[in-house]
N, C-alpha and C positions, 0 to 999 in steps of 0.2 A: 094451834098445834099442828093441825093437818097441813095448813099452808106452809108451815116451816119445813115439814117433811118433804113436801113436793118441791119446795125451793132447794132443799139440800139434795134431793135425788136428781134434779135437773142440773145442778152444778157438777155432780159426779159424772153424769153422762157426758156433759160437755168436756170435762177433763179427759175422760177416756177416749172420746171421739178425737179430741185434739192430739192425744198421745199416739193413738193408732194411726191417725192421719199423717202426723209428722213422720212416724216410723215407716209407713207405706211410701211416703214421698221420698224419704231417704233411700229406701230400697230401690225405688224406680230410678232415682238419680244415680245411684251406685252402679246399677246394671246398664244405665246409659253410658257410663264411663267405661265399664268393663267391655273389652273386645269379645263379645259373646260368640261370634263365629269361631274364633280360634279356641275359645274355651270349650265349646261343644265338640269341635273337631278332635281336640286332645282327649276329651272325656270319652267319646265314642270309640276312639282308637285304643282305649285302655291305658292311656297315659295321662292321668289326672294332673292338672296344673292348677294350683289355687288361684282364684280370681284376683286376689290382691297382688300376686306376683305379676300377673298380666297387666294389671293397672300400673304397677311400678315400671314395667318395661315400656308401656305406652307413654307414661309421664316423662321418661328420659328420651323420648323420640327415637326409640329403636324400632327396627322392623320386627314387629311381633309375629307376623306370619312366618318369616324365615326362621326365627328362633323356635317357634312351635313345631314347624315341620322338621327341623333338624333334631329336635328333642325326640319327636315321635320316631324318626328314622333310626336314631341311635338306640332307642328302646327296642324297636323291632329287629335290629341287627344284632342284638345281644351286647351292645356297648352301654354299660351303666354310666352314662355321662350325666352329671348334674346340670340343672338349668343354670346354675351360677357359672360353670366353666364355659358353657356355650355362650352365655351373655358376655363374659369377659373376652372371648374370641371375637365376637361381633364388635364390641367396643374398640378392640385393637385394630379393626379394619379387615378382619378375615371373613371368609365365606363359610359359615358353619356347615351348611349342607354339603359343600365341596369337601370339607375335612372328613365328615362322617362317611361319605361315599368312598373317599380315598382309603380310609381305614378298613372299610368292608372289602374293597378291591384288593388291598394288600393282604388281608387275612385269607381271602380266597386263593391268592397266588402264592401263599406260603411265606410271605414277608412279615417281619415284625415291625409294627408301627403303632406306637402309643399316641394318645391324644396330645401330649405335650410336644412331641417331635412333629407331629402332623400340623399342629397349630403354628409352630415356628416356621415350617416349610411354607405353609399357606401365607403367612404374613410376609415372608421374604420373597416368594415367587408370585403370589396372587393366583396360583393355579396348582394346588397340591395334587390334584388328581392326575394332571399331566406328568408331574415329577414321578409319581408312583408308576405310571405306565412306562416311563423311561427307565425306571429301575427294573422293570420286568422284561422289556424288549430291548435288545441291543441295537445300537445305531452305528453306522459306518461314517467315519470322519476322514477327510482327505487333507493332506498337507502338500501344498504346491511350492514350486520354486525353491527347492533346497539346493544351495550352491556351495561348492567347496573345491579346493585344489589338492590333488594328490601329490605325493612327493616328487613325481616326474613333471610337476608344474602343468598338468592338464586339468582344466576345469570340468567338474562333473555336475550336471544339473539333474536332480532327481525329484520324484514325487512319491509320496507314501500314503497308504490307507491303513487305518486301525479301527478296530471294533471296541466299543465301550458300553458299559452299563452304569447307570447312576447308582451310587451308594448313598442311601438315605441317611445313614448314620453320620456321614461326613459332609452332608449337604450344607450345613450352616457354616462350618469352618474351612471346608475344602476349596481348592482353587477351581476355576472354571475351565471350560473346554479350550479357550484360547491359550491359557497358560500351559495346558497339557500339550497342545499342538507345538507351542514354543519349546517345551522340554524335549519332545521327540525330534524336532527339527535340529536342535542343538546337538543332540546325541548322534544323529546321522552325519551332521557336518564334521563332528570330531572324528568319526570313523573314516570319513573321506580323507581328511588330512593325514590320518595315520597309514593309509594304504600306500604301498610301495609304488605302484603304477596303476594307471587307469584300466589296463587290460584285465587285471585281476578283478576289479569292480564290475566291469562289463560282463565278464565270464560268469561270475557267481555273485550277483548283487545282494541277495538276501544273506548269504553266508558272510560276505565281506562287510556289510553295513549294519547287520542286525544280530550277528553271532553273540555279542556280549551285551545285548540289550536286556536288562532285567525289568520285566513288566511291573514287578512289585515296587521297585525303586522309582520307576517313572510315575506310577499312580499313587505314591505314598502320600503326597500332600494334596492330591486332587480329590474332588468329590466324585470322580468317575473311576471305575475299575477297568483297566485296559485288558482286553481279552487276547488280542493278537495284533501284530504289526506286519505289514508286507510292503515291499517296494513295488510301486505301481508302474513307474517308467524311469528310464535313464537316457541321458543324452550327453553329448560332448559339447563343451562350450569353448572358451578361449584356450589357446596354446601359448603359455608364457615364453616357452623356448623360441617359438617362431616370432613372437612379438619382440623379444630381446634381440634376435638376429636382425629383424627389420630396423629396430632402433639403432643398432650398431652400424648397419649399412648406411642409414641416413646420416649418422654422425660422421662416418668416413667420407661420405659424399660432401658434406658441409666442409670438412677439413680440406678435401681436395679442391673444392671451389675457392676456399680462402687462399690456399697455396698457389693456385693458378692465378688468382687475382693479384697476389703479391708479386709473382714473377712478371706478370704483365706490367704492373706498375713499375717494377725495377727496370724492365726493358725500356719503357717509355721515359723513365728518368735518364737512363744512359743515352738514349737517342736525343733527348732534349739537351743533355750536356754536350754531345757531339755537335749538334747544330749550333749551340752557343759558341763552341771553340771555332767552328768553321766561319761563323759570322765575325768572330774576333779577328781571325786570320785575314778574311776578306777586307775587313776594315783597315787592318794594318797595311795590306797591299795597296788599297786605294789611297791611303795616306802617303805611302811611299811613292806611288805613281804621281800623286799631286805635287810632291816635292821635286820631281824630275825636271819639269819646265823651269821651275825657279832656279834649280842648280845649273841648268844649261844657260839660262839667261845670265846668271851670275858669272859663269865661266867665260861667256862671250865678252862680258864687260871687262873682265880681268885679263882677257887675251889668252886664256888657256884653252879656248875652244872657238873655232872659226865657224862662219856661216856655212861654208862648204861642208865642213864636218857634220853640221846639223842636217843639211840636205841628204848627205850620204846615209845618216842614221834613219831619217824618215823613209828613204827608199828601201833600206834594209828591212824595216818594220813592215812596209807595204808588201814587199816580196815574201816575207815570212807568213803574213796573213793570207796571201794568195795561195801559197803552197799548202797551208793548213786547210783552206777551203776546198782545194782540189782533192786532197787526201780524204777529207770527210765525205765529199760527194761520191768518190770512188768506193768507199766502204759501204755507203748507203745503197749504191747500185748493186754491189755484190750480194748484199743481204736480201735485196728484193728478188734477184735472180735465184738465190738459194730457196726462198720461200715458194717461188713458182714451181720448182722441181721437187 
């Protein structure tokens, strides 16, 4: 009986020891899995986070340290953010600490920024804090090379500067700074084209180019609020009137050259025609002269012309040639004497 009791007691102890040993081992293993450092940091900061939630974060391979620090910062800043919202932001690729700091900075500066909007800005820009700073501090943007022609056909080259502040409520759906620059540039170009002459623009640039500029209309679809716009510089570019005059002069020059070439060609054609006629006449004379000996020979054969008549004709030709030679030499000598005096 006694041996049976001892045997029963020993079995009970063994079971108890086994149960408590298994429980202790389970607790040790559990706390080996739990990120104890983050657990105690949150606990001592007065922001208790259940250990099983930290284990869940760690099991999903999230940055437990960043989530814990963001949660603590939110609690300390008076932002009652749940751990689930912060976790969702981190999963979406945002920086939770950056969002919390941006919300605190916006609140201190008098801006309204809730966690939903801040998270959307953070995911879109990857730097929510910088966007909040841009919404507080204005920035100056310049627009260069604005070109247009006034009604007197003078090109105006202008540059403008404008001050803007980021509107957080329109950040997600609003247009960027480049679109805003394009809108202001188009507005100024339209005003240049409406100006009667360039002198009015040069005399009063802001009044001529910006008098009807509605800042609310310009920034209506933009994520930025335009505070003011000013003309920074003005310059004169091309003069279409002078260019048209130069083009007309060049055309007239080309037409004159074509007309001169046509006249030259016409004179050359006339001269060529005259030379052709002269050659034809010379050819006719030579042909006629070639027929004279044949006619004389035929006349001598027929008895209508004697040999003495032939010699008399030859002497007459020789005498005529001599006289012509003397007259030609006399004229040449007279011309030479005239040149000497």
